[in-house]
N, C-alpha and C positions, 0 to 999 in steps of 0.2 A: 209832868204835864202841866202844872201851874206855871215854871217858869217859861214853859216853850209856848203858852200862850201869850205871855208877856210880851215874850218875843215876837211872836207874828204881830202882836197889837202894834209895839214900836215901828216894823217895818213895812207895815201896813199904811202907817201915817206918813212914813216916809215915802213910800210908791206915791201915796196920792199927791204928793209935794211935788216929786218928778215930773208926774203925767204926763209918763212915757207910757208906748202901748207896744206889743209885739216883739219880737228878736230884731226888728230893724230900728236903730236909732237913729233919733231925728237928725239933721243936719249940725244944730248946734252941738249937741252929743259928738258927734264923729267930729267936729272941728277940735275939740277939745282933746289933750294929752291925755293918755290912761291916770288912772288915780296912782298914788304913791303906793306901791306893793303891788301893780298890777304885773303881768307877764308880760314881758316884751316878747315876741317869737324870735326866737335864738337861730334866724335864716342869716347865711352870711352877707355880711358887708351891711347889717343892719335893712336887707331888702326886705318888703312883705313877702311872706312864704306862699308858693302856690298850696292847692288844697286839692287831691285828686281822692274825690268819692266816690266807691263801687258798693251802690245799694241793690242788693238782691231780692229775689221775692220768693219768702216761703222757704228760706235755706234755712236748714238744722243743722246743728253743730256736728253731727254725725256724716255730715258729706263734705265736711272739711279734710279729713285723712286722703279723700282722694281729688285735692287741688295741688298741686304740688309750688306753685307759684305763692299762693295764699300761705302754706306753710312754710315757704322761704319768709315771708311777710312776718310770721310769728318769730322767727329765727333776728329779724331785722329790728322789730319794733316791739311794742305792747299787746298782750292778750288782756282784755277784761276779762274775769272768770265767771262775773257776777253782773253783766249787762242784762235788762230787762226792757220787753218793750210795755208801754202803758195800757195798749190794746191787740190782740191776737186777730186782727182782721185790716187787711191792706188799704183800705183809705185813712182809717182812722190814725192808723200807726203812721202811715207815710205826711199825714196834716202835722199831727205833734211832731216829727221829725224838720219838717219845713218851719217849724214857728217855733218850738222849744214850749207847748204848751200843751196842757194835759186833754183829751178829747172832750171832757165837760165842759173846757173852755174855748173850745176852736167849734165847737158845734156839731162837730163831725163825729158820731156815733155810727155810724155803716156806710156801706158802698153806694147806698140810694137815697134819692130824697125821700121823703121829709126830714129824714133824721141824717142823711150825712152825704157823701158822695162831692165830687168835684162841683154842683150848682149850691150847695151849700158852705161848703169850702171859700167860695167866691163871693155869695151873697153878705157872709159875715164878715167879711173884710181881711181875710187871711192873707189874701195874695200881695198886700200891702207890708206884711208883717213877717216875711220870710228870710231866710240868710242870705237868699240871691239877690233880694233888694238892698240889704245894708252892705254887702260886698260890692255889689255894681256901683255903688253910692260913693264907696270908699276908692275906687279906682279900678275894682277886679276886672275882668273880662270874665263872663260867668257863661258856663254851658249846660243843658239838660238834654242828654242822649238816653232815647228808651222809653220809659214809660214815668208816666205823671202821677195822675188820679184817678181812680177810677169813675166813670161817667163823665170823662176831659172830652172825648171822641165821642159826638151823637153818631148812633147809625143809620140815621137819616143823609141824604144826599146835601141837603139845604142845613142842614145841623152847624149852626154858627160858632161852635165851638171847635169846629176840622181847622180851621186858619186861626185860631186867635192864639195870640202868644203873652202869656201874662206877664206882669210886670217885674225887673228885675234881672232877666236873662237876654245877654247877648246874643248867644247862640240857642238854638232850638230845633233840636232833630227828634221829635216826638210823635209816638201815636200811642192811641187808646185800647188798639184793638189785636194787639202783638201776641199775646199768648201761646199760638200757634209758632210764633215766629217764621210765617209765611202770611202771604195772601191780607196785607195790610197798607193803608197809605199813611206816608211819613211825612207829616208837617215840618217843612225845613224853612223856618222864619218867616212861615206865612203861606209858602208854595206847598202844595199836595203832591208828592211821587207815589205812584202805585209800585206796590213789591209784589211778585207773583208767588211762584211755587219752585222756580230754579235754586240751585244752589248757593249762588253769588247773592240770592235775594235774603238768606238766612239774615235775622235781624242781629241777632248779637254781631254776624261777621260785618252787616252794614255800620253799626254803630262804633265798631271798634274803628274801622277805617276812619270814620270820621272823627271820633276819640284823638287818634293819632293826630291828623290833619289839626285840630283845634290849638293841640300841645304845643305843633310847628309853629302856626300863626301865631302864637301867645308868644313863643319864644323869639320871632322876628320881630314883632312889637315891642320886644321888653317888656313888658305889661304882665302883673302877676294875674294868675286865673284860678277859679275856683270851677272845676269840672265834675259834675255828676253823674257817673255812668250808672244808669238805674236798668237794670235788668226785669224782663219779665221769668226769666229762668230762675229756679226750676219749676215755678207754678205749673199746674197742669195744663196742660196736656204734658209737660215735660216734655216737649219735642226737641230731641238733639241733633246739633250739627250733621250733616251726612258721613263725615268720618269717624262719628263716635254712633253709629246705628247699631254696630255690633260689637261692642267693648263690655267687659264686666259679665259676661254671659252668665258665670259661676255665684254670681254674688246673690247674700240673701240679706233681708232686713234685718238688724242688730235683735239679738234673744236677749234683752235686757230681763230682769228680774220680773218686769211690771208686763212683760209682753203675754198676751192673752192671759192676762190674770186670771186664776183660778176660783178666786174668791171675791166678788165684788159687792157683798151683801149690805157692808157698810157703805157705801158709795152714796151718793144723791140719787134721789128719784129719776132724775132723766138718764141716769146710766145704769141704775141697777138693773132695768128692763132688757140689758144689752146681752143676747147668746154668747155662749163661746164661741171663737170663732172656729170656723169648720176650713178641712183641708182645700176649699176652692179659695176662700177668701185666702187665706195664708199664702197659697200660689200668689195670688194676686196681689199681695201685701209686696213680695218680692220682688215681683215683675215692677211695681212701681216704685220700688228702690232702686233698682237698676236703673230705669229709667231716669230718675232724678240722677243717679251718678253722671250716667251720661250725659245729661243735659247740661252739667254745670262745667263740664270739660271746656267747652266754648268761653265761658265765664272766665274760667283760671285761665285761658290763653289770651284772651282779651288782656286780663291783668298783666301779664307777660310783656305782651307786645306792648302797651300803656308806659310801663317800667323801662323798657328799653328805649322807648322813645325820648322818656324823661332824662335818662342816664347821656343819651345821645347827645343832646340838646345843652349838656351841663347843666342842670336842673336838678341834681338828685339833693344836694345838699341843702336846695332851698324850698323842696317840697313834701309835704304830708299827705301819706298814702293812708285811707281809710277804707278798710273792708268791713259792712256790716247787711245785715238782714232786715226786712220791716217784721219778720213775725217767724217764729219756729213752726213745726209739723211733726205730728204723732204719724205713726206707723205700726198698729199692732198693739201699743200700749194700752193696758186698761180695757182689754176688748176691744178698743176703738179702731175702726179701719182709718183711710186716709181722711184727714183734718186738721184742724188747728184752731179751733175755736175756744179750747179749755184754760183753766187756770193751772195746768200742771207745768211742770218745766217745759215736757218736749217742746210746748207751744210759747212760752213765755220769753224762755232764756236763750240767745241766741248770741251768734259772734260779734264782737266787736273788737278788730285789730289795728292797731294803728302805727305806723312808723314814720320817723320823720325828724328832723332837728331837734336836738336836745331830748329826746325820745331812747332811752336804754334799750339798748340788744337784748331779745328774750326774755324782758320783764313780764312777769305777770300780775296784774292788779287785781286783787281780792277786793276791793271796797265797792262799794253797791253804784251802778251807772245806770242809766235809763234813756230810753229815746228821746226824752226831754231835753238832755243835755244835748244833743250832736249841734242843734241852732246855736246857743249860745259859746259853745267852743269852737265853732266856725269863726264866729264874730272874734271872738278874744284872739285865736291866731292872729287874724288880718288885723290885730292891733285895735280893734275897735270896744267898748266897754258894752257888754250884754246891759239891758234896761232890767229894771227889776220888775218890770210887769211878767218877764218869762216865769216858768215853773221851775225850768231845770237849772243847773249850773255849769260853768266850764268846768270842762276836763282838763284844762292846761296845766293846772297845778300839779295834777298827778301823772299826767305826760312825763312834766318836766322835773321829778320827783322833790318838789317843794314841800315844805313841812305845811299841811293842813286841818285845822280843828275845826270840830263840831260837823264833819261829815255825815252823810244820812246814812242810818243803817237799814232803811227797809224801802220796800220798791211798791208802788200801787198799781192795780191790774184793775180795769173797768172795761164791762162787755156789757152791749145792748144785743139781748136774744127773744126768742129764737130766730133762725131767719129763714126765710119762705118765699124770695122773690124767686121765680125759676129762671130769670135773665142774667142773677146775680154770677159770678163767675167762682166763688167760694161757697157755693150752696151746698151745703154737705150731703154725705150719700147717706143712704139710712141710717147705718151704724157707723159714721162717721164721726158724729160727736156734735151736737146741734144743742147746746145748753140755755136754759132762759137766762135773762137778765141775771150779772154777778156784779161783786163788788169785792176784791181781795186785796191781802197785803202778807207779803213774802219777806221774810226776816231769814237772817244767816242761817237759821238752824228749824224756821215754821214756813208752812203755807196754812193761811186763813181765807175762806170764801164763804162770803154769804151771799146766798140766792135770794132774789126777790120773793122767792114763792115760800120762803122760813126755812129752804134747807141750808145747813152750815156742812163744812168741811175742816179739819183739823189735823194736819201731820207735823210729826216730830222728825224732822229732815235728819238731824243727827242719827239716830237709830233706824230711821226708815227714808233713803234718800232717793227710793223710787216711787215713795206717795202710795204705797199697798193700804196704809192700815188707818182708816179715819178716825181719830180721837177723839173728836171734839164731845161725843156725851162724857169720858173720862175725863178729857181736862179741866183743870183746875178753875172754879167760876171766874176767881179775879182776873187770871189770864185771859180768860175769853172777853171779859170785861175790857179790860184795857184794850185787846186788838178789834173789838168793835168800836170802841171809842175813837181808835185811829182811824178806823175805814171812814168813820163817819166824817171825821175833820177833813179827809181829802176828798170827799165825795165833792166838798163845796170849796175847796182851797183855790187860792191864784196867787199867782206871782210868789213872793215873799212867803205868803203864809203855805204854801207847797213848799218852797225850800228847806224852811226849819222841821218839817216835820221828822 
């Protein structure tokens, strides 16, 4: 612990000297060659590689089995088996993805002002520090299609955010109210187009076509691209494309050992009062799972079409494909109905799959990664040096099988709760899980959670991978003190202080 504090102090002094902020480096930094030992992207002919990033909403690991193109991507690339989000709520997670910084450093702690949402993200200057800004300044064509941040689109006609295009994006096809995938206004580079209820208006279909067009135009321009396809699916109401509405009729939600947990007397106070799930609730959970599986079929087809286009244009050897989710989702575990706001693995552990130049096919990487790492990874892939002020680390050495020392062994999760805003699309149902504010640390074999009301949780994941028995009262006092000290360090860390924990 003493050595880690010394390292953090030294790195902090270096960060002050360098005077860099955000994940987008300044012009002077971008003009420099990468430092000796930095990883050059192994695209053909030394060209800057393309990045195709598919970011889904509320997609949990149990849906991947129903996505054949994603399964094929796993065979072609690397699966991160220990990838965790720093917050299980949409806007804080996406703000972290864009900037490489924990929620306590972006200032985006919720979906709504004054503690979060698009307005806070913008007011705190985060829009100048995204991977889009860095890559556009480095000569990339950058596109975002689908969802941006909660609160980006005002519900009022005169809302100024409806036609605003943030810095860093050369192509912008975004809506803020696309959860139903129908009846939305799409902002295409500052021009609003209304889409109604016809089959052709289905949002994933619309952005799929626009994504194909973007790749084709980038190929014609012979310019590297970063394309983020950001879906609302499978977020509720988990609307499926018309052709998928009647599929998977016999599916049921996975009956894991934690499903409808029989004894929750050892759980924190907010959860102990939850009753056993009744027959009607279980039937609703099964139907929700079917809807979620149906909803991701259009996402999977979109991925297939985009990859077909990449191959058809001869770009396959120069393109990284990244599949990801902003948070997980629980359905019935620990007596919880639909939701995602807990520190349990169902909510914090989500898919990250990467294929591309230099990535070993079929590889599984067990070292820890977080959504703080997406921004510096994209910057590194583009040949840029991530600034020291980001909280995450580039994953490029792991992707390319290079030796790495001092890699993190923990993940940090923070959550501001409970949630009560009736306009919030992530407002939990009565028994969906609405915990108070907490801070948590996940290690390779432990989950430790501190709630602001004094409740604590500790799970031995080696013996109890389904997080059924809260062992906090029995855990060794010395280990609890170590984990509590680590949580306190994470809560206020920034830049190198975060990366060296």
